Structures are given as C-alpha cells and as structure tokens.
TIZALUM-711978 format. One record per residue (C-alpha): residue in one letter; x, y, z. Coordinates in Angstrom, 2 decimals, padded with zeros to 5 digits. Layout:
BEGIN
A, X, Y, Z
...
***
This chain:
BEGIN
M, 044.71, 042.92, -058.03
I, 041.30, 041.57, -058.81
I, 041.84, 038.13, -056.53
K, 042.78, 040.51, -053.34
V, 039.76, 042.76, -054.06
F, 037.38, 040.22, -054.52
L, 038.44, 038.28, -051.46
T, 038.75, 041.51, -049.17
I, 035.19, 042.79, -050.32
I, 033.44, 039.47, -049.62
F, 035.40, 039.22, -046.16
L, 034.09, 042.96, -045.44
V, 030.40, 042.25, -046.54
V, 030.56, 039.40, -043.96
M, 031.55, 041.26, -041.38
V, 028.82, 043.75, -041.76
G, 026.36, 041.21, -042.49
V, 027.21, 039.58, -038.92
G, 026.60, 042.88, -037.14
V, 023.28, 043.26, -039.11
Y, 022.03, 039.88, -037.97
S, 023.35, 040.66, -034.32
R, 021.79, 043.77, -033.89
K, 018.45, 042.58, -032.25
Q, 020.46, 041.07, -029.54
A, 022.40, 044.44, -029.08
S, 019.42, 046.63, -027.67
S, 020.05, 046.32, -023.99
V, 023.28, 047.10, -022.19
D, 023.80, 043.34, -020.99
G, 023.28, 042.27, -024.81
F, 025.46, 045.03, -026.18
V, 028.51, 044.76, -023.90
L, 028.42, 040.84, -023.05
G, 026.35, 039.24, -025.30
G, 023.58, 038.46, -022.47
R, 026.27, 036.66, -020.53
S, 025.93, 033.38, -023.19
V, 028.27, 033.26, -025.34
G, 029.71, 029.49, -025.84
P, 033.11, 028.33, -025.17
W, 034.16, 028.31, -029.01
L, 032.90, 031.88, -029.97
T, 034.52, 032.97, -026.30
A, 038.01, 031.24, -027.09
F, 038.14, 032.54, -030.55
A, 037.21, 036.28, -029.18
Y, 040.13, 036.05, -026.62
G, 042.67, 034.65, -028.88
T, 041.79, 037.23, -031.69
S, 041.52, 040.39, -029.64
Y, 045.13, 039.09, -028.05
F, 046.88, 038.76, -031.69
S, 046.33, 041.50, -034.06
A, 048.31, 043.29, -036.64
V, 050.62, 044.59, -033.93
V, 051.61, 041.30, -033.35
F, 052.15, 039.90, -036.62
V, 053.28, 043.35, -038.21
G, 055.07, 044.93, -035.18
Y, 055.94, 042.51, -032.48
A, 057.28, 039.67, -035.12
G, 058.97, 042.04, -037.07
Q, 060.89, 044.19, -034.34
F, 061.27, 041.22, -032.07
G, 062.25, 038.67, -034.58
W, 064.83, 041.04, -035.93
K, 066.02, 041.58, -032.35
Y, 066.15, 038.00, -031.11
G, 066.11, 035.79, -034.38
L, 064.67, 032.31, -033.86
S, 064.47, 032.56, -030.04
S, 061.47, 035.15, -030.48
T, 059.49, 031.83, -030.93
W, 059.84, 031.82, -026.99
I, 057.25, 034.95, -027.08
G, 054.57, 033.17, -028.86
V, 055.01, 030.05, -026.53
G, 054.74, 032.21, -023.60
N, 051.77, 033.91, -024.96
A, 050.09, 030.39, -025.32
V, 051.03, 029.12, -022.00
I, 050.81, 032.11, -019.84
G, 048.90, 034.65, -021.50
S, 046.15, 032.00, -022.49
L, 046.36, 028.64, -020.67
L, 047.10, 030.37, -017.34
A, 044.99, 033.53, -017.90
W, 041.90, 030.92, -018.62
L, 043.09, 028.84, -015.06
L, 043.61, 031.66, -012.86
L, 040.83, 033.81, -014.02
G, 037.98, 032.17, -015.94
R, 035.92, 030.58, -013.53
R, 036.54, 033.32, -010.46
T, 035.98, 036.08, -012.79
K, 032.79, 034.95, -014.40
L, 031.24, 033.88, -010.87
M, 032.40, 037.13, -008.96
T, 031.55, 039.56, -011.78
Q, 028.01, 037.88, -012.29
H, 027.34, 037.97, -008.31
I, 028.38, 041.64, -007.97
E, 026.66, 042.47, -011.18
S, 029.65, 043.66, -013.01
R, 029.83, 044.56, -016.46
T, 033.30, 046.56, -016.81
M, 036.54, 046.29, -015.05
P, 036.03, 049.51, -013.49
D, 032.73, 048.72, -012.28
F, 034.50, 045.45, -010.57
F, 036.86, 047.68, -008.94
G, 034.21, 050.06, -007.70
T, 031.85, 047.37, -006.32
R, 034.50, 044.95, -005.19
Y, 036.59, 047.50, -003.47
D, 033.64, 049.44, -002.22
S, 034.65, 052.75, -003.92
Q, 032.98, 054.97, -006.64
R, 036.03, 057.01, -006.84
L, 038.25, 054.10, -007.62
R, 035.24, 053.15, -010.40
V, 035.93, 056.43, -012.21
I, 039.73, 056.77, -011.95
A, 039.87, 053.34, -013.57
S, 037.78, 054.47, -016.36
V, 039.62, 057.41, -017.04
I, 042.67, 054.94, -016.92
A, 041.04, 052.77, -019.21
F, 039.81, 055.21, -021.92
V, 043.32, 056.99, -022.06
F, 045.64, 054.33, -022.35
L, 043.47, 051.88, -024.44
I, 043.89, 054.90, -026.93
P, 047.60, 054.05, -028.03
Y, 047.20, 050.35, -028.31
T, 044.26, 051.22, -030.72
A, 046.39, 053.70, -032.90
G, 049.02, 050.96, -033.07
V, 046.58, 048.49, -034.41
Y, 045.57, 050.76, -036.99
S, 049.34, 051.36, -038.13
G, 049.84, 047.71, -038.32
I, 047.00, 046.70, -040.71
S, 047.44, 049.81, -043.03
R, 051.16, 048.86, -043.47
L, 049.81, 045.55, -044.81
F, 047.32, 047.02, -046.79
E, 049.58, 049.89, -048.14
M, 051.83, 046.78, -049.45
G, 048.94, 044.34, -050.29
F, 047.03, 046.95, -052.65
G, 049.09, 050.03, -053.29
I, 047.00, 051.97, -051.31
P, 047.89, 055.16, -049.63
Y, 048.57, 054.77, -045.41
E, 046.00, 057.38, -044.66
Y, 043.42, 056.08, -047.11
C, 043.53, 052.56, -045.26
V, 043.49, 053.59, -041.61
V, 040.31, 055.61, -042.31
I, 038.40, 052.75, -044.08
M, 039.13, 050.25, -041.39
A, 038.23, 052.63, -038.63
F, 034.61, 053.30, -040.57
L, 034.14, 049.59, -041.12
T, 034.96, 048.40, -037.65
A, 032.65, 050.90, -036.37
V, 029.75, 050.03, -038.64
Y, 029.76, 046.31, -036.90
V, 030.45, 047.17, -033.79
I, 027.71, 049.80, -033.39
L, 025.28, 047.72, -035.20
G, 025.49, 044.13, -033.30
G, 027.45, 044.99, -030.05
Y, 029.68, 042.00, -028.31
K, 027.52, 039.28, -030.06
A, 028.50, 040.56, -033.53
T, 031.99, 040.95, -032.27
A, 032.25, 037.24, -031.15
M, 030.51, 035.90, -034.01
N, 033.07, 037.81, -036.31
D, 036.14, 036.87, -034.22
F, 035.46, 033.09, -034.58
I, 035.15, 033.86, -038.49
Q, 038.24, 035.58, -038.48
G, 039.69, 033.21, -036.33
I, 039.51, 030.42, -038.75
I, 041.17, 032.67, -041.32
M, 044.20, 033.53, -039.10
L, 045.04, 029.69, -038.50
F, 044.95, 028.91, -042.00
G, 046.89, 031.95, -043.14
I, 049.88, 031.91, -040.69
V, 050.47, 028.30, -041.46
A, 050.20, 028.81, -045.37
V, 052.31, 031.91, -045.02
I, 055.23, 030.35, -043.06
A, 055.34, 027.58, -045.39
A, 055.37, 029.97, -048.38
V, 058.24, 032.01, -046.72
L, 060.55, 029.02, -045.66
N, 060.02, 027.29, -049.14
A, 061.07, 030.92, -050.85
Q, 064.34, 030.62, -048.69
G, 065.20, 026.93, -049.91
G, 063.61, 024.98, -046.98
L, 063.64, 025.22, -043.21
S, 067.19, 023.96, -042.54
N, 068.69, 026.24, -045.34
A, 066.86, 029.10, -044.05
V, 068.23, 028.24, -040.27
S, 071.70, 028.19, -041.63
Q, 072.00, 031.50, -043.36
L, 070.33, 032.75, -040.01
A, 073.23, 031.16, -038.15
S, 075.79, 032.90, -040.40
L, 074.81, 036.42, -039.87
P, 077.16, 038.68, -037.41
A, 076.22, 040.52, -034.48
D, 075.01, 044.21, -034.97
D, 077.96, 045.68, -032.47
N, 080.43, 043.30, -033.95
P, 080.93, 041.90, -037.68
A, 083.12, 039.48, -036.61
V, 080.83, 037.77, -034.05
N, 078.01, 035.19, -034.76
G, 075.01, 037.30, -033.72
G, 073.35, 034.34, -032.11
F, 070.07, 034.63, -034.50
A, 069.50, 030.87, -034.68
D, 070.38, 030.15, -031.11
W, 067.60, 028.64, -028.64
F, 067.62, 032.03, -026.47
G, 069.21, 034.04, -028.88
P, 071.74, 037.11, -028.54
D, 069.56, 038.97, -025.61
P, 067.93, 036.61, -023.16
W, 067.05, 039.08, -020.28
G, 065.43, 041.14, -022.97
L, 063.75, 038.61, -024.24
L, 062.33, 037.44, -021.01
G, 061.11, 041.07, -020.51
V, 058.98, 040.82, -023.64
V, 057.62, 037.40, -022.78
V, 056.19, 039.25, -019.29
L, 054.94, 042.15, -021.03
T, 053.21, 040.50, -023.72
S, 051.97, 037.40, -021.62
L, 051.04, 038.38, -018.02
G, 049.92, 041.81, -019.56
T, 046.90, 040.08, -020.78
M, 045.49, 039.17, -017.23
G, 045.29, 042.92, -016.55
L, 043.76, 044.44, -019.71
P, 039.82, 045.15, -019.46
Q, 039.39, 044.29, -023.20
M, 040.44, 040.73, -022.15
V, 039.19, 040.00, -019.02
G, 036.01, 040.86, -020.39
K, 035.57, 038.09, -022.37
F, 035.24, 035.82, -019.17
Y, 032.24, 038.30, -017.81
S, 030.19, 036.94, -020.82
I, 030.89, 032.99, -021.31
T, 027.71, 030.83, -020.29
D, 028.95, 028.74, -017.62
E, 031.66, 026.57, -016.01
S, 031.83, 023.84, -018.35
A, 032.02, 026.14, -021.21
I, 035.29, 027.84, -019.34
K, 037.17, 024.17, -019.29
R, 036.50, 023.74, -022.72
G, 037.42, 027.55, -023.71
T, 040.66, 026.88, -021.88
V, 041.94, 024.21, -024.42
I, 040.55, 025.66, -027.17
S, 042.09, 029.22, -026.77
T, 045.42, 027.56, -025.82
V, 045.94, 025.58, -029.13
F, 044.87, 028.82, -030.99
A, 047.54, 030.88, -029.34
I, 050.13, 028.21, -030.13
I, 049.34, 028.16, -033.67
V, 048.92, 031.99, -034.13
A, 051.25, 033.63, -031.74
G, 054.08, 030.69, -032.12
G, 053.46, 030.84, -035.88
C, 053.62, 034.84, -036.02
Y, 057.05, 035.05, -033.64
F, 058.62, 031.98, -035.72
L, 058.18, 033.61, -038.65
G, 059.34, 037.17, -037.56
G, 062.82, 035.27, -036.56
F, 063.70, 035.10, -040.38
G, 063.35, 038.98, -040.94
R, 067.06, 039.61, -041.05
L, 067.02, 037.29, -044.24
Y, 065.27, 040.31, -046.11
D, 066.14, 044.01, -046.47
P, 063.93, 046.21, -044.69
V, 063.37, 049.81, -044.75
V, 066.00, 052.19, -043.78
L, 064.75, 055.26, -042.03
P, 066.55, 058.84, -042.96
N, 068.16, 058.59, -039.30
G, 069.82, 055.12, -040.23
K, 067.44, 053.02, -037.55
I, 065.37, 050.35, -039.17
A, 061.91, 050.51, -039.71
F, 060.45, 047.59, -037.71
D, 057.37, 048.05, -038.87
S, 058.58, 047.30, -042.71
I, 060.14, 044.02, -041.65
V, 057.31, 041.65, -042.29
P, 055.55, 043.57, -045.10
A, 059.18, 043.02, -046.73
M, 058.91, 039.25, -046.04
L, 055.48, 039.00, -047.50
V, 055.88, 041.05, -050.76
T, 057.85, 038.63, -052.92
L, 054.81, 036.10, -052.21
P, 052.15, 034.94, -055.30
D, 049.24, 037.28, -055.18
I, 046.91, 034.81, -054.01
L, 049.18, 034.30, -050.60
I, 049.18, 038.18, -050.35
A, 045.69, 038.21, -050.47
L, 045.48, 035.56, -047.83
V, 048.30, 037.71, -045.85
V, 045.81, 040.96, -046.01
L, 042.87, 038.85, -044.97
L, 044.97, 037.27, -042.11
V, 045.71, 040.51, -041.08
L, 042.70, 042.14, -041.35
S, 040.78, 039.42, -039.32
A, 043.50, 039.77, -036.40
S, 042.99, 043.51, -036.50
M, 039.57, 044.35, -036.98
S, 038.63, 041.90, -033.98
T, 041.19, 043.21, -031.77
L, 039.73, 046.85, -032.63
A, 036.08, 045.83, -032.29
S, 037.14, 044.45, -028.85
L, 039.00, 047.93, -027.62
V, 036.48, 050.30, -028.75
L, 033.68, 048.32, -027.22
T, 035.57, 048.06, -024.15
S, 036.07, 051.83, -024.20
S, 032.57, 052.97, -025.05
S, 031.07, 050.89, -022.34
T, 033.90, 051.67, -019.65
M, 032.95, 055.51, -020.35
T, 029.07, 054.98, -020.57
L, 028.67, 052.62, -017.59
D, 031.48, 053.96, -015.24
L, 031.48, 057.62, -015.82
I, 028.30, 058.80, -017.44
Y, 025.82, 056.53, -015.95
R, 027.32, 055.38, -012.74
D, 024.52, 053.36, -011.13
K, 025.07, 052.55, -007.52
K, 024.46, 048.66, -007.07
S, 023.09, 046.63, -004.39
L, 024.79, 043.07, -003.75
P, 022.72, 039.98, -003.84
G, 019.92, 040.09, -000.94
E, 020.18, 043.61, -000.45
V, 017.15, 045.89, -001.58
Q, 018.16, 049.12, -003.79
E, 016.67, 052.18, -002.70
G, 014.71, 054.43, -005.24
Q, 014.49, 051.53, -007.61
I, 012.44, 052.57, -010.62
D, 009.94, 050.62, -012.47
D, 010.66, 048.31, -015.41
E, 008.99, 050.96, -018.24
V, 011.61, 053.60, -017.14
S, 014.35, 051.04, -016.79
E, 013.82, 049.83, -020.04
K, 014.13, 053.71, -021.45
V, 017.30, 053.97, -019.78
E, 018.91, 050.79, -020.70
R, 018.14, 051.90, -024.50
R, 019.77, 055.40, -023.50
K, 022.74, 054.10, -022.41
V, 023.31, 051.81, -025.54
V, 022.88, 055.05, -027.90
V, 025.41, 056.75, -025.53
M, 028.02, 053.77, -025.80
R, 027.37, 053.59, -029.87
V, 028.09, 057.38, -030.01
L, 031.34, 056.99, -027.87
I, 032.49, 054.09, -030.00
V, 032.49, 056.86, -032.90
F, 034.47, 059.41, -030.51
F, 036.89, 056.60, -029.32
I, 037.67, 055.71, -033.06
V, 038.09, 059.60, -034.15
I, 040.74, 059.94, -031.47
S, 042.67, 056.93, -032.09
L, 042.56, 057.65, -035.99
M, 044.16, 061.01, -035.58
I, 046.71, 059.21, -033.60
A, 047.38, 056.58, -036.09
L, 047.53, 059.00, -038.67
N, 050.59, 060.58, -037.20
P, 051.97, 057.52, -035.05
P, 054.51, 059.14, -032.49
T, 056.63, 055.70, -032.35
F, 056.73, 052.43, -033.50
I, 054.14, 049.87, -033.27
A, 056.04, 047.86, -030.12
Q, 056.41, 051.00, -028.39
L, 052.86, 052.25, -028.34
M, 051.81, 048.97, -027.07
G, 054.52, 048.61, -024.31
I, 052.97, 052.19, -023.04
S, 049.68, 051.02, -023.32
W, 049.52, 047.57, -021.87
G, 052.27, 049.01, -019.02
A, 050.15, 051.61, -017.61
L, 046.98, 049.28, -018.08
A, 048.07, 045.86, -017.01
G, 050.45, 047.66, -014.02
A, 047.62, 049.50, -012.64
F, 044.86, 046.75, -012.89
L, 046.61, 043.38, -013.10
A, 047.55, 042.80, -009.16
P, 044.43, 044.14, -007.68
F, 042.16, 042.68, -010.06
M, 043.63, 038.88, -009.87
L, 044.33, 039.23, -006.21
G, 041.05, 040.76, -005.65
L, 039.57, 037.56, -006.95
Y, 041.15, 035.19, -004.51
W, 042.44, 037.10, -001.36
R, 039.96, 038.80, 001.21
G, 042.41, 040.81, 002.73
V, 043.13, 043.44, -000.53
T, 042.42, 046.90, 000.67
T, 040.89, 049.90, -001.09
T, 044.48, 051.86, -000.49
A, 046.11, 048.99, -001.82
V, 044.27, 049.23, -005.16
W, 044.65, 053.01, -005.11
A, 048.52, 052.44, -004.56
C, 048.73, 049.94, -007.59
F, 046.83, 052.79, -009.84
I, 049.66, 055.20, -009.00
W, 052.61, 052.78, -009.18
G, 051.33, 051.48, -012.70
V, 050.50, 054.50, -014.39
G, 053.24, 056.59, -012.73
L, 055.79, 054.29, -013.72
T, 054.77, 054.43, -017.37
V, 053.84, 058.07, -017.85
V, 056.88, 059.35, -016.03
N, 059.49, 057.04, -017.92
M, 057.69, 058.31, -021.08
L, 058.24, 062.04, -020.09
L, 062.08, 061.33, -019.22
G, 062.52, 059.94, -022.94
N, 061.93, 056.35, -021.91
P, 065.45, 055.64, -019.96
I, 063.83, 052.42, -019.36
N, 062.60, 050.36, -022.56
P, 058.94, 050.77, -023.08
I, 059.01, 047.02, -022.97
N, 060.71, 046.29, -019.79
C, 059.20, 049.38, -018.25
G, 055.96, 047.91, -018.70
A, 057.09, 044.34, -017.49
I, 058.55, 046.07, -014.27
A, 054.96, 047.96, -013.75
M, 052.77, 044.55, -014.12
L, 055.33, 042.63, -011.49
G, 055.85, 045.48, -009.08
G, 052.27, 046.02, -008.69
F, 051.81, 042.32, -006.56
P, 054.49, 043.26, -003.68
I, 052.86, 047.00, -004.02
V, 049.55, 045.71, -003.34
W, 050.43, 042.79, -000.88
L, 052.27, 045.39, 001.67
V, 049.80, 048.15, 001.36
S, 047.26, 045.49, 002.41
L, 048.92, 044.20, 005.32
L, 049.55, 048.08, 006.56
S, 046.25, 049.89, 005.70
P, 042.55, 049.97, 007.16
K, 040.94, 046.54, 006.39
M, 037.59, 046.79, 004.50
N, 033.98, 045.99, 006.12
R, 034.19, 042.18, 006.48
H, 030.48, 041.71, 006.17
L, 030.66, 043.30, 002.75
V, 033.92, 041.20, 001.80
D, 032.23, 037.69, 002.99
K, 029.00, 038.85, 000.71
I, 031.19, 039.25, -002.29
F, 032.86, 035.98, -001.81
E, 029.70, 034.07, -001.01
C, 029.73, 033.26, -005.05
Y, 032.42, 030.51, -004.60
R, 030.39, 028.70, -002.31
***
C-alpha cells in the first residue's frame, strides 16, 4: 500500500505541477483552447491517443467485449489503430488543420457555423456536444474509480470526487498545453503499463499457449455442450464484433475532443510524424487492452443480484491477484488514461459552451473586413473574460458528470454507446464531407444532426431495442448517405463563400 500511495502521489503532483508550469500560456483563448496552435507532433499524437483510450476502454470495453468475444476482441484494438488512428490522421489531419486555421475556427460547432454559414447550426452543435459529452465523462469516472476501489480499497464515491477535483485543477490552471504535456507523460506510463500487465496475467495462467488452451475449452453461454469459440479468430459473434469495431474506430472522427487535436498541431510536416506515432501508440495500447480482456473468462467476475455479470468488474478481477508493485502500475496506467481523457472532455465542453453559446462572435473570412472591430485593449479584456468563463464552466461540467458517475444508470460500455452514437452520428458525416466536398448544404447538416441524435435518443427511450453499440454504428454510417442525398436535393450554398473557404487547400 505504501508503494501504491507513494507512486500515485508523485504522479498527481507532477500533473498539477505541469498545470502550474503551463498557466502563462493559458491567458488567451487560443492559448487556453488550442495551445496557440503550436503543439508539436509527439505531444499531439500522445494527446490524441490518451484521449482516445481511457478507463472506459481498459475497464469497461476490454472487460465486456473480452467476455463476449474472447480473443477475437483484439480486432477491436486493431480497428482502433488502423481506422481510428491511422485513417483518421490521413483523412482529417491536414485538411482539418488548414481549413480551421483559415476560417479561424476554434471548436467543432464553430466549424459548422462558419463552414455552412449558419449561426443556428453552431448553437445546436454546441448543445449536442455539451449534452452528450456528459455520459462519456461519467463513464470515464466510473471506470477509473472501479480500479481505484480494487487497488486501494477506497470507496467508489471518494475515488470519483478525488479524480474530478484533480482533473479540474490542472486543466483550469494550464488549459490545452498543460493537458497535452500531461498526456505525453501519461502516454509513456500507459505504454509500459499495458505490456507489463499482459505479461504478468499470462504468466499467472501458465503462459500464452496454456491460457489460450483454457479459453478454447470453455463452452458457449447458451449451450454448455458446444465450444464457445472464445479462442477463435473471429469469435462467437463476428457481426456483433464488427459493430463494435465501427463504433469505437470510426466514431473518433466525429468526436469534438478528438478532432480538436488537429486544430492545434504546428504544421503539415508535424501531421505526417504524428500519424506514425499515433498509430503505433494505438496498436500497443488498444490492441493490448482488448487482448488482455479476451482472457477475462478465465477469472470469476462479480454477479449482480439479477443474475447478470457486472462487466466492469471483469478486468479488476483479473488484476487483483497481481503483485502490489504491478497493481500500483495498473492504477497509474488507468489513472493516466482516464485523466487525459477527462481533461480533453472538460476542456472541449467548456470551450464549446463559452465560444459557441455565450460569446458567439460573428467572424469574417480571410480578406474580408469585420464590421465594428474593437481596439486591442478591449479585445484583450474580452479574451481574458472568455478564459475565466471557460474555467467556471469546467467546474460546472465536472459537477454534472460527477452526479451521473455517483449513480451510473448502466454499464460503462452502454454509456459510451449513447454518447459516441449521438455525437459521431450527428457530426461525423457533415464534418468529414465538409472538408472535401463543396456540395454539402446547410440543410444536409441539419438532417444529419436530426438523424444522429434522433436515432440514439429514440432507441434509448424505447428501452434500447437496438443494442446501444450497434445503434451508434448505424447512426455513424447512416449519416453519409443522408448528407449526400439531402445535399443533392436541397438549395446550394453561396458559391463565392464556399470557394473562399476552400482557398486554404491551394
């Protein structure tokens, strides 16, 4: 316990110290939200990866999907690396950087408002982002607290409150630059931690071949006389597995806190290096998490009073028998993954509410004159006021998420399915197509917003007749034909305005 407490205290002191160190760079809006658009490839790549993979993946997803699909759940990690990291950087990295800098966009709702010339779109997008990032954040709190409860014996409620407070401190102090620097430190811990934990778990099971043999001998849930296929390449349910791969991989391209990383990177050469770094990071961390979760059936999970398995208890059950020093490493691993994601989520939410709802400035495109421009001194005061408001909203967002986390309505994976489904279902298609195709119309964006949020909410109100994971995947993929068809049938945007926006690629 002394070792665990000592390492955790050092880790938390470093996190807060980075926040204090970075506070001078967080005095302006661009500095607080985007790190002055000068964050290098290593920091950006690690910020992307650590925001992607949190306790939700390590505890919730790895446990639930490892139990359901066995070793084939490793494909989810492969999909995360190839689609969620490599393809995301290739498709979105350069174009997002150039267009958002050209139109002076700081948030995803801001992008929608300027790219599609509609302040109403900007407002609705900010509301969608704020509302549906809350269950995501609650899921992260829940995941990290389960591990803390296992590692330290501290009650769940105390863990949630402590994590919320510490995350708020370093984000409020240092903004995005502090978040990115801490993400790099946390990412290093995650890389070493996942490799060490996998080796220890397999060693406890008598080695890889013995663990796989044990897994192959397990029967199916619905028929004890039949091999469950938990050691097969594609597992017992390939189509269900595909839905999870789509949701957790493609969804990142439509999440505000993920896409925002491309806004802040320094230049195009940094994007190329960041692509490689981010992909390698994802292969090790995501692939390792799901591979580890695939052996979950070799352990005894917690069974709830209704007879269902507490999926969030599977990974902690695998780790509780490890030596104390490794449990300390696991706690730091999950703490690192979760605090980086929490920081990204609260920063995204507060900046969206501040810049797209409270201070909704009407911007002009490059080359155009802004009417009623204010002098530099007044402008500086307004900038400082915006930063103060963002810091206040960070506290507000954390408190709401905390209330949900203290009484979580469902398993972590379901919280994530609702959040990712609504956000990526609404944002993915109009954002990605808007970077490439001049023909996307404002009406098409409205249609996709209604589709993504509508499908997710209706499914939830009906008691989830479609599994939230599969519903999220349908929402994301369905957005593309909707945007394409509605764009063909609806009134076109002003050609001169669209041409001005796309000048950034010349």
